[in-house]
mmCIF file as gemmi writes it, N, C-alpha and C atoms, coordinates in Angstrom:
data_model
loop_
_atom_site.group_PDB
_atom_site.id
_atom_site.type_symbol
_atom_site.label_atom_id
_atom_site.label_alt_id
_atom_site.label_comp_id
_atom_site.label_asym_id
_atom_site.label_entity_id
_atom_site.label_seq_id
_atom_site.pdbx_PDB_ins_code
_atom_site.Cartn_x
_atom_site.Cartn_y
_atom_site.Cartn_z
_atom_site.occupancy
_atom_site.B_iso_or_equiv
_atom_site.pdbx_formal_charge
_atom_site.auth_seq_id
_atom_site.auth_asym_id
_atom_site.pdbx_PDB_model_num
ATOM 1 N N . MET Axp A 1 ? -14.183 44.569 -31.808 1 0 ? 1 A 1
ATOM 2 C CA . MET Axp A 1 ? -12.84 44.507 -32.302 1 0 ? 1 A 1
ATOM 3 C C . MET Axp A 1 ? -12.915 43.986 -33.738 1 0 ? 1 A 1
ATOM 4 N N . LEU Axp A 2 ? -12.293 44.661 -34.654 1 0 ? 2 A 1
ATOM 5 C CA . LEU Axp A 2 ? -12.269 44.277 -36.056 1 0 ? 2 A 1
ATOM 6 C C . LEU Axp A 2 ? -10.923 43.629 -36.381 1 0 ? 2 A 1
ATOM 7 N N . VAL Axp A 3 ? -10.975 42.412 -36.941 1 0 ? 3 A 1
ATOM 8 C CA . VAL Axp A 3 ? -9.764 41.676 -37.301 1 0 ? 3 A 1
ATOM 9 C C . VAL Axp A 3 ? -9.712 41.583 -38.816 1 0 ? 3 A 1
ATOM 10 N N . LYS Axp A 4 ? -8.57 41.955 -39.384 1 0 ? 4 A 1
ATOM 11 C CA . LYS Axp A 4 ? -8.359 41.938 -40.833 1 0 ? 4 A 1
ATOM 12 C C . LYS Axp A 4 ? -7.339 40.869 -41.181 1 0 ? 4 A 1
ATOM 13 N N . ARG Axp A 5 ? -7.689 40.023 -42.19 1 0 ? 5 A 1
ATOM 14 C CA . ARG Axp A 5 ? -6.773 38.964 -42.624 1 0 ? 5 A 1
ATOM 15 C C . ARG Axp A 5 ? -6.663 38.973 -44.145 1 0 ? 5 A 1
ATOM 16 N N . LYS Axp A 6 ? -5.499 38.638 -44.657 1 0 ? 6 A 1
ATOM 17 C CA . LYS Axp A 6 ? -5.281 38.513 -46.091 1 0 ? 6 A 1
ATOM 18 C C . LYS Axp A 6 ? -5.873 37.189 -46.57 1 0 ? 6 A 1
ATOM 19 N N . VAL Axp A 7 ? -6.503 37.187 -47.744 1 0 ? 7 A 1
ATOM 20 C CA . VAL Axp A 7 ? -7.033 35.966 -48.341 1 0 ? 7 A 1
ATOM 21 C C . VAL Axp A 7 ? -6.64 35.905 -49.803 1 0 ? 7 A 1
ATOM 22 N N . LYS Axp A 8 ? -6.629 34.682 -50.345 1 0 ? 8 A 1
ATOM 23 C CA . LYS Axp A 8 ? -6.315 34.475 -51.753 1 0 ? 8 A 1
ATOM 24 C C . LYS Axp A 8 ? -7.394 33.594 -52.363 1 0 ? 8 A 1
ATOM 25 N N . LEU Axp A 9 ? -7.727 33.849 -53.619 1 0 ? 9 A 1
ATOM 26 C CA . LEU Axp A 9 ? -8.646 32.994 -54.348 1 0 ? 9 A 1
ATOM 27 C C . LEU Axp A 9 ? -7.848 31.901 -55.038 1 0 ? 9 A 1
ATOM 28 N N . ALA Axp A 10 ? -8.417 30.693 -55.063 1 0 ? 10 A 1
ATOM 29 C CA . ALA Axp A 10 ? -7.752 29.57 -55.725 1 0 ? 10 A 1
ATOM 30 C C . ALA Axp A 10 ? -8.804 28.681 -56.373 1 0 ? 10 A 1
ATOM 31 N N . LYS Axp A 11 ? -8.409 28.013 -57.444 1 0 ? 11 A 1
ATOM 32 C CA . LYS Axp A 11 ? -9.288 27.059 -58.115 1 0 ? 11 A 1
ATOM 33 C C . LYS Axp A 11 ? -9.446 25.824 -57.235 1 0 ? 11 A 1
ATOM 34 N N . VAL Axp A 12 ? -10.651 25.294 -57.164 1 0 ? 12 A 1
ATOM 35 C CA . VAL Axp A 12 ? -10.927 24.135 -56.324 1 0 ? 12 A 1
ATOM 36 C C . VAL Axp A 12 ? -10.182 22.907 -56.826 1 0 ? 12 A 1
ATOM 37 N N . GLU Axp A 13 ? -10.146 22.71 -58.141 1 0 ? 13 A 1
ATOM 38 C CA . GLU Axp A 13 ? -9.573 21.494 -58.71 1 0 ? 13 A 1
ATOM 39 C C . GLU Axp A 13 ? -8.108 21.294 -58.353 1 0 ? 13 A 1
ATOM 40 N N . ASP Axp A 14 ? -7.296 22.312 -58.551 1 0 ? 14 A 1
ATOM 41 C CA . ASP Axp A 14 ? -5.851 22.135 -58.372 1 0 ? 14 A 1
ATOM 42 C C . ASP Axp A 14 ? -5.195 23.18 -57.471 1 0 ? 14 A 1
ATOM 43 N N . GLN Axp A 15 ? -5.998 24.017 -56.83 1 0 ? 15 A 1
ATOM 44 C CA . GLN Axp A 15 ? -5.515 25.043 -55.885 1 0 ? 15 A 1
ATOM 45 C C . GLN Axp A 15 ? -4.586 26.07 -56.506 1 0 ? 15 A 1
ATOM 46 N N . THR Axp A 16 ? -4.642 26.249 -57.836 1 0 ? 16 A 1
ATOM 47 C CA . THR Axp A 16 ? -3.836 27.299 -58.466 1 0 ? 16 A 1
ATOM 48 C C . THR Axp A 16 ? -4.463 28.649 -58.16 1 0 ? 16 A 1
ATOM 49 N N . PRO Axp A 17 ? -3.644 29.658 -57.903 1 0 ? 17 A 1
ATOM 50 C CA . PRO Axp A 17 ? -4.161 30.977 -57.544 1 0 ? 17 A 1
ATOM 51 C C . PRO Axp A 17 ? -4.917 31.642 -58.7 1 0 ? 17 A 1
ATOM 52 N N . ILE Axp A 18 ? -5.951 32.388 -58.341 1 0 ? 18 A 1
ATOM 53 C CA . ILE Axp A 18 ? -6.707 33.202 -59.294 1 0 ? 18 A 1
ATOM 54 C C . ILE Axp A 18 ? -6.298 34.65 -59.054 1 0 ? 18 A 1
ATOM 55 N N . LEU Axp A 19 ? -5.762 35.307 -60.068 1 0 ? 19 A 1
ATOM 56 C CA . LEU Axp A 19 ? -5.279 36.678 -59.92 1 0 ? 19 A 1
ATOM 57 C C . LEU Axp A 19 ? -6.211 37.703 -60.55 1 0 ? 19 A 1
ATOM 58 N N . GLU Axp A 20 ? -7.119 37.246 -61.406 1 0 ? 20 A 1
ATOM 59 C CA . GLU Axp A 20 ? -7.981 38.176 -62.129 1 0 ? 20 A 1
ATOM 60 C C . GLU Axp A 20 ? -9.377 37.57 -62.281 1 0 ? 20 A 1
ATOM 61 N N . VAL Axp A 21 ? -10.409 38.403 -62.057 1 0 ? 21 A 1
ATOM 62 C CA . VAL Axp A 21 ? -11.8 37.994 -62.246 1 0 ? 21 A 1
ATOM 63 C C . VAL Axp A 21 ? -12.489 39.06 -63.078 1 0 ? 21 A 1
ATOM 64 N N . VAL Axp A 22 ? -12.975 38.699 -64.236 1 0 ? 22 A 1
ATOM 65 C CA . VAL Axp A 22 ? -13.673 39.601 -65.164 1 0 ? 22 A 1
ATOM 66 C C . VAL Axp A 22 ? -12.856 40.877 -65.393 1 0 ? 22 A 1
ATOM 67 N N . GLY Axp A 23 ? -11.553 40.725 -65.548 1 0 ? 23 A 1
ATOM 68 C CA . GLY Axp A 23 ? -10.679 41.852 -65.841 1 0 ? 23 A 1
ATOM 69 C C . GLY Axp A 23 ? -10.244 42.656 -64.626 1 0 ? 23 A 1
ATOM 70 N N . LEU Axp A 24 ? -10.693 42.284 -63.415 1 0 ? 24 A 1
ATOM 71 C CA . LEU Axp A 24 ? -10.302 42.991 -62.191 1 0 ? 24 A 1
ATOM 72 C C . LEU Axp A 24 ? -9.253 42.181 -61.437 1 0 ? 24 A 1
ATOM 73 N N . LEU Axp A 25 ? -8.207 42.847 -60.981 1 0 ? 25 A 1
ATOM 74 C CA . LEU Axp A 25 ? -7.176 42.172 -60.193 1 0 ? 25 A 1
ATOM 75 C C . LEU Axp A 25 ? -7.713 41.845 -58.804 1 0 ? 25 A 1
ATOM 76 N N . VAL Axp A 26 ? -7.516 40.605 -58.378 1 0 ? 26 A 1
ATOM 77 C CA . VAL Axp A 26 ? -7.969 40.178 -57.052 1 0 ? 26 A 1
ATOM 78 C C . VAL Axp A 26 ? -6.805 39.584 -56.253 1 0 ? 26 A 1
ATOM 79 N N . ASN Axp A 27 ? -5.623 40.117 -56.466 1 0 ? 27 A 1
ATOM 80 C CA . ASN Axp A 27 ? -4.436 39.591 -55.782 1 0 ? 27 A 1
ATOM 81 C C . ASN Axp A 27 ? -4.176 40.269 -54.438 1 0 ? 27 A 1
ATOM 82 N N . ASP Axp A 28 ? -5.013 41.253 -54.046 1 0 ? 28 A 1
ATOM 83 C CA . ASP Axp A 28 ? -4.826 41.948 -52.77 1 0 ? 28 A 1
ATOM 84 C C . ASP Axp A 28 ? -6.172 42.021 -52.044 1 0 ? 28 A 1
ATOM 85 N N . LEU Axp A 29 ? -6.659 40.857 -51.571 1 0 ? 29 A 1
ATOM 86 C CA . LEU Axp A 29 ? -7.958 40.777 -50.921 1 0 ? 29 A 1
ATOM 87 C C . LEU Axp A 29 ? -7.809 40.61 -49.417 1 0 ? 29 A 1
ATOM 88 N N . ASP Axp A 30 ? -8.789 41.135 -48.69 1 0 ? 30 A 1
ATOM 89 C CA . ASP Axp A 30 ? -8.84 41.008 -47.234 1 0 ? 30 A 1
ATOM 90 C C . ASP Axp A 30 ? -10.218 40.499 -46.824 1 0 ? 30 A 1
ATOM 91 N N . THR Axp A 31 ? -10.263 39.817 -45.691 1 0 ? 31 A 1
ATOM 92 C CA . THR Axp A 31 ? -11.525 39.455 -45.068 1 0 ? 31 A 1
ATOM 93 C C . THR Axp A 31 ? -11.549 40.107 -43.692 1 0 ? 31 A 1
ATOM 94 N N . PHE Axp A 32 ? -12.729 40.451 -43.235 1 0 ? 32 A 1
ATOM 95 C CA . PHE Axp A 32 ? -12.876 41.143 -41.959 1 0 ? 32 A 1
ATOM 96 C C . PHE Axp A 32 ? -13.816 40.36 -41.054 1 0 ? 32 A 1
ATOM 97 N N . ASN Axp A 33 ? -13.447 40.226 -39.79 1 0 ? 33 A 1
ATOM 98 C CA . ASN Axp A 33 ? -14.307 39.62 -38.781 1 0 ? 33 A 1
ATOM 99 C C . ASN Axp A 33 ? -14.463 40.617 -37.642 1 0 ? 33 A 1
ATOM 100 N N . ASN Axp A 34 ? -15.683 40.772 -37.17 1 0 ? 34 A 1
ATOM 101 C CA . ASN Axp A 34 ? -15.995 41.679 -36.079 1 0 ? 34 A 1
ATOM 102 C C . ASN Axp A 34 ? -16.324 40.865 -34.831 1 0 ? 34 A 1
ATOM 103 N N . TYR Axp A 35 ? -15.726 41.19 -33.692 1 0 ? 35 A 1
ATOM 104 C CA . TYR Axp A 35 ? -15.97 40.491 -32.441 1 0 ? 35 A 1
ATOM 105 C C . TYR Axp A 35 ? -16.406 41.497 -31.386 1 0 ? 35 A 1
ATOM 106 N N . THR Axp A 36 ? -17.424 41.135 -30.601 1 0 ? 36 A 1
ATOM 107 C CA . THR Axp A 36 ? -17.918 42.001 -29.531 1 0 ? 36 A 1
ATOM 108 C C . THR Axp A 36 ? -17.15 41.694 -28.257 1 0 ? 36 A 1
ATOM 109 N N . ILE Axp A 37 ? -16.418 42.688 -27.759 1 0 ? 37 A 1
ATOM 110 C CA . ILE Axp A 37 ? -15.633 42.531 -26.536 1 0 ? 37 A 1
ATOM 111 C C . ILE Axp A 37 ? -16.434 43.055 -25.335 1 0 ? 37 A 1
ATOM 112 N N . VAL Axp A 38 ? -17.101 44.201 -25.507 1 0 ? 38 A 1
ATOM 113 C CA . VAL Axp A 38 ? -17.898 44.815 -24.451 1 0 ? 38 A 1
ATOM 114 C C . VAL Axp A 38 ? -19.339 44.896 -24.926 1 0 ? 38 A 1
ATOM 115 N N . SER Axp A 39 ? -20.266 44.406 -24.101 1 0 ? 39 A 1
ATOM 116 C CA . SER Axp A 39 ? -21.686 44.437 -24.429 1 0 ? 39 A 1
ATOM 117 C C . SER Axp A 39 ? -22.462 44.949 -23.229 1 0 ? 39 A 1
ATOM 118 N N . ASP Axp A 40 ? -23.314 45.936 -23.449 1 0 ? 40 A 1
ATOM 119 C CA . ASP Axp A 40 ? -24.105 46.549 -22.366 1 0 ? 40 A 1
ATOM 120 C C . ASP Axp A 40 ? -23.229 47.044 -21.225 1 0 ? 40 A 1
ATOM 121 N N . GLY Axp A 41 ? -22.049 47.555 -21.554 1 0 ? 41 A 1
ATOM 122 C CA . GLY Axp A 41 ? -21.158 48.126 -20.553 1 0 ? 41 A 1
ATOM 123 C C . GLY Axp A 41 ? -20.37 47.097 -19.757 1 0 ? 41 A 1
ATOM 124 N N . LYS Axp A 42 ? -20.491 45.81 -20.11 1 0 ? 42 A 1
ATOM 125 C CA . LYS Axp A 42 ? -19.776 44.762 -19.382 1 0 ? 42 A 1
ATOM 126 C C . LYS Axp A 42 ? -18.901 43.984 -20.367 1 0 ? 42 A 1
ATOM 127 N N . ILE Axp A 43 ? -17.793 43.448 -19.854 1 0 ? 43 A 1
ATOM 128 C CA . ILE Axp A 43 ? -16.907 42.649 -20.694 1 0 ? 43 A 1
ATOM 129 C C . ILE Axp A 43 ? -17.632 41.367 -21.086 1 0 ? 43 A 1
ATOM 130 N N . ASN Axp A 44 ? -17.605 41.065 -22.373 1 0 ? 44 A 1
ATOM 131 C CA . ASN Axp A 44 ? -18.378 39.972 -22.941 1 0 ? 44 A 1
ATOM 132 C C . ASN Axp A 44 ? -17.571 38.691 -23.114 1 0 ? 44 A 1
ATOM 133 N N . VAL Axp A 45 ? -16.262 38.709 -22.897 1 0 ? 45 A 1
ATOM 134 C CA . VAL Axp A 45 ? -15.416 37.525 -23.046 1 0 ? 45 A 1
ATOM 135 C C . VAL Axp A 45 ? -14.615 37.293 -21.769 1 0 ? 45 A 1
ATOM 136 N N . LYS Axp A 46 ? -14.339 36.03 -21.466 1 0 ? 46 A 1
ATOM 137 C CA . LYS Axp A 46 ? -13.559 35.701 -20.263 1 0 ? 46 A 1
ATOM 138 C C . LYS Axp A 46 ? -12.072 35.852 -20.519 1 0 ? 46 A 1
ATOM 139 N N . SER Axp A 47 ? -11.637 35.54 -21.761 1 0 ? 47 A 1
ATOM 140 C CA . SER Axp A 47 ? -10.214 35.677 -22.095 1 0 ? 47 A 1
ATOM 141 C C . SER Axp A 47 ? -10.104 36.001 -23.586 1 0 ? 47 A 1
ATOM 142 N N . LEU Axp A 48 ? -8.957 36.524 -23.968 1 0 ? 48 A 1
ATOM 143 C CA . LEU Axp A 48 ? -8.705 36.883 -25.351 1 0 ? 48 A 1
ATOM 144 C C . LEU Axp A 48 ? -7.296 36.426 -25.703 1 0 ? 48 A 1
ATOM 145 N N . GLN Axp A 49 ? -7.219 35.427 -26.601 1 0 ? 49 A 1
ATOM 146 C CA . GLN Axp A 49 ? -5.914 34.902 -27.012 1 0 ? 49 A 1
ATOM 147 C C . GLN Axp A 49 ? -5.415 35.717 -28.189 1 0 ? 49 A 1
ATOM 148 N N . VAL Axp A 50 ? -4.176 36.205 -28.107 1 0 ? 50 A 1
ATOM 149 C CA . VAL Axp A 50 ? -3.594 37.063 -29.133 1 0 ? 50 A 1
ATOM 150 C C . VAL Axp A 50 ? -2.317 36.404 -29.646 1 0 ? 50 A 1
ATOM 151 N N . LYS Axp A 51 ? -2.159 36.385 -30.995 1 0 ? 51 A 1
ATOM 152 C CA . LYS Axp A 51 ? -0.947 35.842 -31.595 1 0 ? 51 A 1
ATOM 153 C C . LYS Axp A 51 ? -0.185 36.959 -32.281 1 0 ? 51 A 1
ATOM 154 N N . ASN Axp A 52 ? 1.141 36.832 -32.351 1 0 ? 52 A 1
ATOM 155 C CA . ASN Axp A 52 ? 1.99 37.758 -33.096 1 0 ? 52 A 1
ATOM 156 C C . ASN Axp A 52 ? 2.337 37.16 -34.408 1 0 ? 52 A 1
């Protein structure tokens, strides 16, 4: 299962947002996490908590 989340870059010192890096806009970034639900034909997790 692939989960996609929005992320923002910020300066460590004062948490101000970073919108541009070396002339490229970085205001629309995503991070992806992959989770294995089925492994070797068997369910690999006992439960799956889902939020809306």
